[in-house]
C-alpha positions, 0 to 999 in steps of 0.5 A: 499500500505505501509504495502504490500510494507514494506513487500515485502521489508522485505522479499527481504532484507532477501533474500538480504543476499544471495548477493555479494559486492557493485558495486564498490568494487567487482572487484580488484581495478586495474580494478576500475579506470576510465582509466582501459581497458574494452575489450582490457584486455584478462584476463576479457573475462569470464562471471563474469567480462563481465556480472557479473555472479557468475558462471564466478568465476570458470573460472577466479579463483582457490583459496580455501580461499581469503580475500579482504579488500580495499576502493574507494574514489571518490570526484568532487569539483568546480573551487573555491575547495568547495567539490560538491560530495564525495563518499567512500566504504570501503570492510571490507571484501570479503570473498571466501571459497571453493573448486576450480572447485566445489563450493564457498561461498562468504560473504561480507559487504561494507558500503559506505558514499555519500554526495551531495551539488548540488541538494540542499542548504544543504549538503545531507548525505547517509550512506548505509549498503550494505551486501550479500552472493553468492552460487555457485557450479558445477559437476567436468566437468562443465556440470552443474553450479547453483549460488544464488546471490543478492546485497542489501543495506539499509540506511537514508539520512540527511541533515545539520541541518535538521530533515527530513531523507529519508529511502532508501532500496533496491536489486541490485540484487537478482537472480539464475543462471545456466550455463554449460560448454557444450565444453571445449571452450563454456560456456552458461548461464542463469540468472533469478531475480529482482532489487528493491528500496524503498525511503520514506520521513520521515516527520509528515506533508509531505509524498513522497515516490516511488517505482522502480524495474525490476521484472523479469529480465532475461539474457543469456550469452556465454562465448567463450574461454580458456588458450592459444587459439588465439581468445576470445569472450563473448555475453549477452542478457538481458530483463526486465521489469520495474516499477515506483509507485510514491505516494505523499501529506498527503494522499498519492495520488497515481500518474500514475504508469509508466511501460515499457520494457527493452532490452540490449545486447553486444558482444566483441571479442578479439584475441591473436597473438604472434610473437617473444617476442610481443603478439598483441590483437585486440579487438572490442566491440558493445553494444546496449539498449533500455528503453521503458516507458509507463504511466498508469492510477493507481488502487485503491491501487497501492499496486501490480504490476498491472496497469490500462489503459494505458495513450495512446501516454503518452510513450517515449523511450531512446536507446543507440547504442555503438561501440569500437575497440582497441588493447593491446600489450605486448613485452617480458611480461615486458610491456602492453600498450592499446588503446580503442576508443568507440563511443555512439549515443543516442536517445530519441523518444517522444509518441503522447501526444508531436507531437511538440517535435522532437526527441533527437540524440546525439553521444557520445565518448571516448577514453582510453590509457594506460600501465603497466610495470612489475618492476620485469622483471628487472633483475638489480633490483634483485627481488626475484622470489616469489615477482612481482611488477608492475606499471600502468598508464592510460588516458581517455577523454569522451564526455557523456550525464550529465544525461544519462552516456553512458559508465559507471555508477554513484556512486551517483545515490540513493541520493535524495532530501529531500522534497515532489514532489521529483520525479515529474520531472520523468513524462517529458520524457526528465527527465534524458537527460542532457547537453553535458559534457566532463570528462577527467582524469590521473590515476597512480597505483602501485601494487605487490604480494608475496610469489608466489601471497599469498599476493596481494596489489594494489592501484591507485589515479586519476585526473579528469576533468569535463567540462559542464555548470561548471567546476569540478576537481575530485579525485579518489582513490582506495586501494585493499589488498587480501590474497590468499590461493590455 
């Protein structure tokens, strides 16, 4: 099993050279903040921002060369100011080269560094090297589009003063995408690929390793709208087969593999109505995902995607339905405000092995408000026409599940305890179901572009609070600089 998995991951990491950038740095810093608009921003209605399709770049960008450099930093501390978690990502750099509307190549290197003091007494440190390349092209009419992409990472997790480490490597995305602009208003696409992660404890006396992945992962999307059209809409559907393999102890005893199916769909639409010098953009969002987990008997070696007979009744399902409404309003291109309200209903259903456990149902909510002002539109400030400046501010407040966030991803997901039996908890159906927690924050940031957007700079700082079993304070910082050659 060890040699075969090692070979698979060596091959996968070679393919991951065809990759994009890390999730938290792949988009401009203006859309990284937790108080940014998610479905009321008209500029995000494209397949790139909506479902992370590399072909969406043909709709949202027309540069020949773009070089992005930046960073993202997050930290959480307890009320006594002792640091609990930190996350730092550097984008050094993200380079896009191509011919507008024909082809482009995107290269990146993004090292990240995370620490966590909440999982065990000593501080866990996980530096990851993230890297990749995206290749995309289309015919001049856009009737045929094609792209290859992956996202890979590699690192070693350590503790202060400890000798044991964990080797962590994986693929966040390895995929091929085909698409077609079948009408000036409609683009469709299909993606096929896989995700994978291998985590291995390095200890002479103890053995603990697991593999988790989605193979295959298939998705479809529809992007409707164009510049100047009063309505834009996006829809996506994704299905996947996921697999979890776990081995522990000196002789690598195989635990039951877990295999299941995942389904995710989402749809968002926005209007664009102008009256006098005011533009109104009402919007709505609906999303649904479900993950079904089934335990199986292990095979003789657990070194492939095969499984033994199913453990009847040892299955469970986690699902979530999310609805959102909101609107943005722009006045004379000087100030834009937005408000978004979302409700998420999450559930956990047990198999027949747990007849005495009732299904879990819980609702969560999120509200986000904000504004952006274009300072260069103020005549009294006498800005040159080649310069644009703005300032943003936003506030969000959400109630969520501390184990399974209904609204946003977790940068600290790859971190794991450095000891044996680290994954034994995954065999309890409610392993990921955490306590309710309230997260809120205020974010403020300036930005500017110079020489008719040849050079752009953007930044933000956020002050966050988290209320759960213990109260924590958070800090969020983002900086992004870009050079654009059209």
